[in-house]
C-alpha positions in Angstrom: -7.8 86.5 51.0 -8.1 85.0 47.5 -6.0 81.9 47.7 -4.1 80.5 44.7 -3.1 76.9 45.6 0.0 75.2 44.3 -2.3 72.5 43.0 -6.1 72.9 42.8 -7.4 69.4 43.7 -10.9 70.8 44.2 -11.2 72.1 40.7 -9.9 68.8 39.3 -12.5 66.8 41.3 -15.4 69.0 40.1 -14.6 68.1 36.5 -15.0 64.3 37.2 -17.4 64.3 40.2 -20.4 62.7 38.4 -18.3 60.0 36.7 -16.6 59.2 39.9 -19.8 58.9 41.8 -21.3 56.6 39.2 -18.1 54.5 39.1 -18.1 54.2 42.9 -21.6 52.9 42.7 -20.5 50.2 40.2 -17.7 49.1 42.4 -19.8 49.0 45.5 -22.6 47.1 43.7 -20.0 44.5 42.5 -18.0 44.5 45.7 -14.9 44.6 43.5 -12.8 46.5 46.1 -9.3 45.0 45.2 -8.6 44.5 41.5 -11.6 43.8 39.4 -13.0 45.1 36.2 -12.3 48.8 36.9 -8.6 48.1 37.5 -8.3 45.9 34.4 -9.8 48.6 32.3 -7.7 51.3 33.7 -4.5 49.3 33.2 -5.4 48.7 29.5 -6.4 52.3 28.9 -3.3 53.7 30.5 -1.0 51.3 28.6 -2.7 52.4 25.4 -2.4 56.1 26.4 1.4 55.7 26.7 1.8 53.3 23.8 3.1 50.7 26.2 2.3 46.9 26.1 1.8 46.5 29.9 0.6 48.6 32.8 0.4 46.9 36.2 -1.5 49.0 38.8 0.0 48.9 42.3 -0.6 50.6 45.7 1.7 53.6 45.3 4.6 55.1 43.4 7.3 54.0 45.9 6.2 50.4 45.6 6.2 50.8 41.8 9.9 51.8 41.9 10.7 48.8 44.2 8.7 46.4 42.1 10.3 47.6 38.9 13.7 47.1 40.4 12.8 43.6 41.8 11.4 42.5 38.5 14.7 43.6 36.9 16.7 41.3 39.1 18.1 43.9 41.4 18.5 42.9 45.0 20.8 42.8 48.1 24.4 43.9 47.5 23.7 45.5 44.2 24.4 49.2 43.5 21.8 51.5 41.9 22.8 54.9 40.5 20.2 57.7 40.9 20.2 61.5 40.9 21.0 63.3 44.2 18.1 65.7 43.5 15.1 63.4 43.7 12.3 62.8 46.1 13.5 60.6 48.9 11.2 57.7 47.8 13.6 56.9 44.9 16.4 56.2 47.2 14.0 54.6 49.7 12.9 52.0 47.1 16.5 51.1 46.4 17.3 50.7 50.1 14.2 48.6 50.8 15.4 45.8 48.5 18.8 45.8 50.2 20.6 47.5 47.4 22.9 50.6 47.8 21.9 54.0 46.4 24.8 55.6 44.5 24.2 59.2 43.8 25.0 61.3 40.7 24.7 65.1 40.1 22.1 66.8 38.0 22.5 69.2 35.1 22.5 72.8 36.2 19.9 74.1 33.8 17.2 71.4 33.5 18.0 69.6 36.8 17.7 66.3 35.0 20.2 63.6 35.6 23.7 64.4 34.3 24.3 61.4 32.1 28.1 61.7 32.3 28.0 61.9 36.1 25.8 58.8 36.1 28.1 56.9 33.9 31.1 57.9 36.0 29.2 56.5 39.1 28.8 53.1 37.5 31.1 50.5 39.2 31.6 46.8 39.3 28.5 46.3 41.6 26.2 48.5 39.6 23.1 46.7 38.3 20.8 49.6 37.5 20.5 53.3 36.8 17.3 55.1 37.7 16.9 58.3 35.7 14.2 60.5 37.2 11.9 62.3 34.7 11.8 65.5 36.8 9.1 68.2 36.8 7.3 66.8 33.7 10.1 66.2 31.2 12.1 63.1 30.5 15.8 62.4 31.0 17.7 61.2 28.0 17.2 57.5 28.5 18.2 56.6 24.9 21.6 58.2 25.2 22.1 56.7 28.7 21.2 53.2 27.5 23.6 53.3 24.6 26.6 53.9 26.9 25.8 51.5 29.8 27.3 48.0 30.1 24.8 45.2 29.2 24.6 44.1 32.8 23.2 47.4 33.9 19.4 47.9 33.7 17.6 51.1 33.2 14.6 51.6 35.6 12.8 54.9 35.0 11.2 56.9 37.8 8.3 58.5 35.9 6.3 59.7 38.8 6.2 63.3 37.4 5.8 62.6 33.7 2.4 61.2 32.8 1.9 62.0 29.1 5.5 63.1 28.5 7.7 61.9 25.7 11.2 62.4 24.4 12.1 61.9 20.8 8.9 59.9 20.4 9.4 57.5 23.2 7.4 57.4 26.4 8.3 56.2 29.9 8.8 52.4 30.0 9.1 51.9 26.2 12.0 49.5 25.7 12.7 49.4 29.5 10.6 49.5 32.6 9.2 52.5 34.4 7.5 53.3 37.7 4.9 56.0 38.1 2.9 57.5 41.0 -0.8 58.6 41.0 -0.5 60.5 44.2 -3.3 63.1 44.2 -1.2 66.1 43.1 0.2 64.3 40.0 -0.9 65.2 36.5 -3.0 62.0 36.8 -3.9 61.8 40.5 -6.0 59.4 42.4 -8.0 60.1 45.6 -5.3 58.6 47.8 -2.1 56.5 47.1 -1.8 54.6 43.8 0.9 53.8 41.3 1.8 51.6 38.3 4.7 49.9 36.6 5.0 50.3 32.8 6.9 48.1 30.4 6.9 46.4 27.0 8.5 43.3 28.6 5.8 40.7 29.2 8.0 38.6 31.5 8.8 41.5 33.7 5.2 42.7 33.8 4.1 39.3 34.9 6.8 39.2 37.6 5.7 42.7 38.9 2.1 41.4 39.0 3.1 38.3 40.9 5.4 40.0 43.4 2.7 42.7 44.2 0.2 39.9 44.9 2.1 38.0 47.6 4.2 36.2 44.9 1.6 34.7 42.7 -1.3 35.5 40.3 -3.6 32.8 41.6 -5.1 32.5 45.1 -2.8 30.5 47.5 -0.2 30.0 44.8 3.1 31.7 45.7 5.8 31.3 43.0 8.2 34.0 44.2 8.7 35.9 47.4 6.3 38.9 47.3 4.3 41.4 49.3 1.0 43.2 49.0 0.8 46.2 46.7 -2.4 46.2 44.7 -4.5 48.9 43.1 -8.1 49.1 44.4 -11.2 49.5 42.3 -12.2 52.8 43.8 -8.9 54.4 42.8 -9.2 52.9 39.3 -12.5 54.6 38.9 -11.0 58.0 39.7 -8.0 57.4 37.4 -10.1 56.3 34.5 -12.2 59.4 34.7 -9.1 61.7 34.9 -7.2 59.8 32.3 -9.9 60.7 29.7 -8.9 64.4 30.4 -5.2 64.0 30.8 -4.1 65.0 27.3 -6.2 68.1 27.4 -5.0 68.9 30.9 -1.3 68.5 29.8 -2.1 70.9 26.9 -3.5 73.4 29.3 -0.4 73.0 31.5 1.8 73.8 28.5 -0.2 76.9 27.8 0.1 78.0 31.4 3.9 77.4 31.4 4.2 79.5 28.2 2.3 82.3 30.0 4.6 82.2 32.9 7.6 82.3 30.6 6.2 85.5 29.0 5.2 87.1 32.3 8.5 86.4 33.9 10.7 87.4 31.0 11.5 90.8 32.5 12.6 89.3 35.8 14.7 86.7 33.9 16.3 89.4 31.7 17.2 91.3 34.8 18.9 88.2 36.3 16.5 88.0 39.2 15.0 84.6 38.3 16.1 81.7 36.1 13.4 80.2 34.0 12.9 76.4 33.5 14.6 74.8 30.5 13.1 72.2 28.3 15.7 69.9 26.8 15.6 69.1 23.0 13.2 66.4 22.0 11.0 66.6 25.1 7.3 67.0 25.1 7.0 68.6 28.5 3.9 68.0 30.6 4.7 70.6 33.3 3.9 68.7 36.4 5.7 71.6 38.1 6.8 75.0 37.0 10.1 75.5 38.8 12.1 78.7 38.6 15.4 79.6 40.4 15.6 82.7 42.5 18.8 84.6 42.0 20.2 87.2 44.4 17.5 86.7 47.1 16.8 84.4 50.0 14.6 81.7 48.4 12.9 80.7 51.7 12.1 84.3 52.5 10.5 84.7 49.0 8.4 81.5 49.6 7.3 82.9 52.9 6.2 86.2 51.4 4.3 84.4 48.6 2.5 82.1 51.1 1.6 85.1 53.3 -0.2 86.6 50.3 -2.1 83.4 49.6 0.1 82.1 46.8 0.8 78.4 47.2 4.4 78.3 46.2 6.6 75.4 47.3 10.0 73.8 47.0 10.7 70.5 45.2 13.0 69.6 47.0 14.7 71.5 49.8 17.5 69.0 50.4 19.3 66.6 48.1 19.3 62.9 49.1 22.9 63.0 50.4 22.1 65.9 52.8 19.2 64.2 54.5 19.8 62.4 57.8 18.3 59.2 56.4 21.2 58.8 54.0 24.1 60.1 56.0 25.5 56.6 55.9 26.4 57.1 52.2 29.3 59.2 53.4 28.7 62.4 51.4 29.0 66.0 52.5 28.1 69.4 51.1 30.1 70.0 48.0 29.9 66.5 46.6 27.0 67.3 44.2 27.3 71.0 43.6 24.6 71.4 40.9 22.0 69.5 43.0 22.9 71.5 46.1 22.8 74.9 44.2 19.4 74.0 42.9 18.1 73.0 46.3 19.0 76.4 47.6 17.4 78.3 44.8 14.4 76.4 43.2 10.9 77.6 43.7 7.7 75.9 42.4 4.9 78.3 41.3 1.2 77.4 41.2 0.4 75.4 38.0 -2.6 73.3 37.1 -4.9 73.0 34.1 -7.5 75.3 35.5 -5.2 78.2 36.5 -6.3 81.4 34.9 -4.2 84.1 33.2 -5.4 86.6 35.9 -4.2 84.2 38.6 -0.8 83.8 37.0 -0.5 87.6 36.7 -1.2 87.9 40.4 1.4 85.2 41.1 4.1 87.1 39.1 3.1 90.5 40.6 3.4 89.0 44.1 6.7 87.3 43.3 8.1 90.7 42.0 7.1 92.4 45.2 8.7 89.6 47.2 11.9 89.9 45.3 11.9 93.7 45.8 11.8 93.0 49.6 
């Protein structure tokens, strides 16, 4: 059976294989396994790519969220507002620093954070709001910031938005943002990796120190810290892929437009709901997420998978309905838009190398699955 994966990591590797091999040889020759010149160059290149003053490479995206929160002064006893429909790592990073996740609902069309719901969730103990830039487009950080009390920081979760912008601003500009280079991301490493992005030199320095056992020099520990450093081999991969990221995002936009056209009939018939791009966003389409209407979503996913179509669900349960966060005291019905989305969303295969013929097959198979 001709498989169409959700993400084609093999095709992505083939494009950079020679550069990666040469880069690995440099790292091995110099024995620069943790940090080193490849990491320094990647940090500068990714900061320049996003128009940000500082990029600090770290071990993974979850650590990046935690480090951004810590560097923003968030800690035990504080409350942090975040969307209910995010990957569990966002809440996990908040919990790891001893703060309390406070959930807010999403918008029904884009599934981005509902700003009014987030503002309504702000209380006396709130010290940060974490807007999640979901599926490849950015939440309205500027509008959110303008309505928050001065004591409340904005810490962006930009794990799905490498190369995205909204009204000319990129993740981390004017604030601080965390991103993930997990292999399936638009900019993916060959293992775990992440980064913190900011224009704030002081916070960038604090992130670098905390991630290096609390200091920037050997055996000097100025603040409590832990170990979360980007290694040289991953930096080699990221540098090679970064050089292709803009073109890859352009290809993703073209593929998303093809899906829009191919799915127009199903959308007009009310059988699927197409993704929405909010005004001002330059979308990078980390995921192409539709909503299935009038059918069992899990049954549709199963039928697609059985035909070799790598469809998936991001994410099948909102944070408040996971056992790990039962202690927050919520139940079904508390965040209706997040819950409705979790029951209906379906991610279709999307990556820069996907062909029009592959997309046609995806849509034909989806149509058959909806027909039962």
